[in-house]
N, C-alpha and C positions, 0 to 999 in steps of 0.2 A: 558534605552534601551527599545524601544517600542515593544509591543507584535506583533508578526508576523501576517500579514493578510492573509498569504498564508496557504493552507491546509497542513497537515502532509502527504506528498506524500507517504512515506513508509507505513504508516498505511492504507492509501487509497488503495494502491496496494494490501496489504495483505487481505483487506476486499473484494476486487473485485474478483468475481468468473470467470469472462470472460474478454474480451476486453472492455466490457461496464461497466461503473460505475452503482451503484444500481439505481440512479435516471434515467439513460438512459435505463437500463433494464426494469424499471417500465413503462416508456413511451412506449417502444417498445412492451412490453407484453400487455399493454392496447390496443395498435393499433392492435395487432394480435388477441386479443379477439374480438375486434369490427369487423374486417374483417371476422374472422372465424364464428362469430355469424350470420352476414348477409349472408354469403355463405351457411351456414347450413340451414337457413330459406328458401333460394331459392332451395337448393337441396331437402329439405323435400317436397316442393311442387312437384318437378319433380318425387320424389320417389312414390308419390301417383298415378301419371299417369303411372308410371313404374310398378305398381303392388306390391309395398312393403310398405303397410301402417304402419307395425310395425317399419320399418326402418325410415319412415317419422316421426312417433311419437318420436322415439329415437333422431332424429336430431333436432326436435323442442325443446325437453327438454334440449338438450345440448346447443342449441342456446340461450334459456332463461338463462341458467346458465352462459354462456359467457357474456351476456349483464349485468348480475348482477356483474360479475367479473370486468367489465370495471369500474363500480362505486366503487367497494370495493378496487380495486388496488390503488386508489388515496392515501389512507392513511394506508393500512394494513401493519402490521409489519411482516406478514408471506408471504412475496413475494416469497421466495424460494419454499415454499410448494405449492403455487398457480402455479408456473412455472412447478414444477414436475407433479402436477395433470394434468395440461393442456397438457404437452408433452406426458405423458403416455396414457392419454385418446385419444389424437389425433392419436398417433402412433398405438394404438389398433384399432381405428376406420379405419385407412388405411388398416390394416390387414383384418378386417371384410369385407370391401368393396371388397377386392381382392378375398375373399372366396365365394362371391355370385356366383351362377351358371351362371348368365348372365353378369358377370363383364366385363367391358370394358378393353381392354389391356392398355389403357391410364391410368387406375387407378394405375398401377404399377410404373408410373413415380413418384408418391408421395413418394416411398421408397427412392429416391435420395434426398428428402428434409429432411429426418430424421437427418443425420449428420450435415447438415447446421444449422438447428434450435437448435439441442442439443448443439453443440459447441458454437454457438452464445450466447445462454442464460445461459449455465451452465459452460462453460470453458472446458479446455483440459481434465482433469481427469474425471469429472462427465459426461461430454458430451460423452466421449468414452464409459463409463460404461453403459450409457443409450441407445446409438444409436446402438452399435454393436449387441446386442441380437435381437433387432427389425429388423435390416438389414438382419441378418441371417434367421429369420423367414420369412421376406418378400421374400428373395431369394428362400426359400424352397416352399413357396406358389406359386411363379411364376413358379417354376419347375413343380409342380403338375398341374398348370393351362395349361401349354404347352402340357401336356399329353405325348405321345410317342415322344422321342427325336431321333428317328432314321434317320430322313431326315436332309439334310444339312441346309435347310431353318430354321427349328426349332432350330437346334444347333446354328446357327448364332444369332437368337433372344436371346437364353439363354446366349451365350457368351457376347453379347453386354450388356445385363442387368447386368451380373455378373461383367464384367470388369468396367463398368461405376460406379456401386455401390462401388466396391473395391477402385477405384481411388478417388471417392468422399470422402470416409472415410479416406484414406491415405492423400489426399491433405488437408483436413480440419485439421487433426491432425498435419501435418507438419506446416501448417500455424499458428496454435495456439502456437506451440513450438517456432517458429521464432518471433511471436508477443510478447510472454512473455519475450523472451530474449531482444528484442528491447526496450520494455517498461521498463524492469529492468535497462538497460543501461541509458535510459533517466532519470529515477528516481535517479540513482547513480550520474549522472552528475548534476542534479538539487540540490542534497543534499550534494555534496562534494566540498570542497575547492580545486581548481585545482592545487594550488601550493604545499600544504602540504599533501593532501590526507585525511585530517581530515574532520569532519562534518563542513558545512558552517554555517553562522549565522542563516538562516531560519531553517535548520535542528536542530541546537542547541536549538532554541526557541521552536520548536515542541516537542523535547525530554524533555525540561524543563516543558512544560505544561503537558505532559503525566506523568512525574515523580511526579508532584504535585497531579495529579488526583489519581495515585496509592497510594501515601502516605496518602491522605485523606481517602482512603478506609482501608488501613492496619494499619495506626497509626504510621508507621515508619518515621524516619526523614532523612534528607540529608543535605549536605553542598553545597552551590554554591560558587565557587571560580572564581574570575576574575584575570587574570595575564597579566602583561604588561612588555615588554622588555625595560629595562632602556636605555636611550640615543640611541635608535635605529636609529634615524635620522642621528646621527653622522656616523654610519656604511655606510649608503647610500651615505652620502655626501663625505666621504673620500675614500671609496673603490668601490662605484657604486652600482646600484640596483641589479645586479647579485649577489654581495656579500651579500646584504640584504636578497635576496631570499634564498641563501644558509644557512644563519643563521636561517631563519624562518622554513625551512624544517628540520633542525637539532633539533631545539627546539621542533617541533611537534613530532619528533621521540623520543626525550628524555621524553616527557610527556607520550606517549603511552607505552614506555618501563616500566615505574615504576607503572603506575596505575593498579588497579584491573580490572578484566573482567567485574565487575558490574558497574564500573565507566564510565563516558562519557566525551569526550573532543572534543572541536571544536575551529576553528579559527573564531573569531567574526569580524575580519577586521583589516587591518594594522598589527600592532605588538601586538594586544590584543587577548588573548585566554580565553576560558571559560571551567570550569571543573564542573562536577556534581559528587559528592562523595556520593553514596547511603549508607544508614544505617551506618553512622559513627558518633562517638561522637566528640564533639568540640575539645577535647584534641588530639584525634587521627588525626583529620583533620589538625590541626595545625602542628603536628609532621610530617605528610606526606608532607605537603607543605614546611616545613623547609628542609626536605631531598631533595625535588626537587629543592628548591632555591640553596642549597649548590652544588648539582650536576651540575646545570647550570653554577654556578659561577666558578666551578673547571674546566669545560670542555673548552679546547682550540680547536677551529674549524679551520681547515686548508683550506685556500682559495688561491690556487696557492702557492706562496712563503710566503704569509702573514698568521699570526696566529691571529685569532679573539677571543677575550674574551668578553662575555656580562654577565650582571646580570639581574635579573627580580624581580619585586615587585608583591605581592599577597594581595588580599583583600578577606576575607571570611565572608559569612553570612550563617545562619542556618535556616532551615525550621523545625518547625513553630515558633521558638523563636523570629526571627527577622521579621516575616511576613508570611502570608499564600498565598500571591499573588506573581506572578513572578515579576511584576514591582517593588514591594517593595523590594524584595530580591536583584534585580539588583542594585537598588539605594543604599541599605545598603552596598553591596559588593563593589560597585564603590566608595563610599565615603571612605571605609576602604583602598582601593587600593591607592587612591590619598593622603590619610592621610599618608600612608607609604612612598610615593614618596616625600612628603614635609618633612618627617622626615629624609631623607637621601638616600632613595631608597635601593634596594637589601635587602628587608625584607618582612616578612609575617605579615599582620595586620588583626587580627580577630576582629569582632565586639563584643562589650560588650554585655553580655547576658541581656535580658530584665528582669527587676525585676518584682516580682509578682504584684505590684501595677501599673506597666507601661505597656500599651498595645502596640502591634506591630504597631497599627495605629499611636500612638504618636511618635514612632520611625520614621515612614515614614514622619510624619509632620515635625519633626525636620530637615529633610533632604532638605526641600524646599528652 
């Protein structure tokens, strides 16, 4: 069984803080740093002519820091801290610009950019936490800027700004909720076998790789089990593929009913299933698979007026006794599985434990 070339979509989704993956957030943040740095340099020049040299100096310092960030963001492991620093500084700068006595009314348009940038770079939860306080402060500053709100003209300006800001915040939040739901559905489809509802081959391989990494850190072991339904082609040939699908769904249900919450099961393709039994001793793994084998053999599945009985064969390999790499474990378990089939099917075939003088690599070599 070859190692999957596809990324672990579930883990990628969990690590993603917004609709953008980290590499995309990194590229976008660098672009924003570059644009902001150039813009601030131009604004600094204009502020000198506008009579605010202290603000010009502040903008030049910020521009230099942003240009430094453009270079640093290529490789930094502190992307999130850079994004937070950038957004907080920029939002604060917007507020400062609005507080200036001769502030242009167009400066308040930047308030509407706050939820867009925060949700885009930080995601739903953190984007809301950061943008809402700044939006409220911006609204309060705009209210003070307008002065007396007694006239209908000023009231219209205030209501327009308030309504636009509130709608922008709500729309961005609703969009993020729907985007997360849609992305989760796509990931579920990509990782789930449509027939049985179990994890598919790619998802199983990703979980296998993750389990090995976790066990390398903790020192715990696990068992890899490959299971194949005996004479499954006969079911398809005699009763049709719908009957075969009915059998596969029921087998999948039987597996999930008995396994522990810490275990993992997936359909690897056709009539083959894979199981990962975490933190289990060889004798316990064998006993559990024996129970599953008997349960499958005893079960009669009703398909219309026909009763279907099937059996299954199991091959077991243990990490790290039979190998520390996924490919080796698959080969050991696969060899055990077909050894059991050649011996008469409907049986559990565990791999022999590796002796002290025999390495896992030599076991893998003997499988070639």
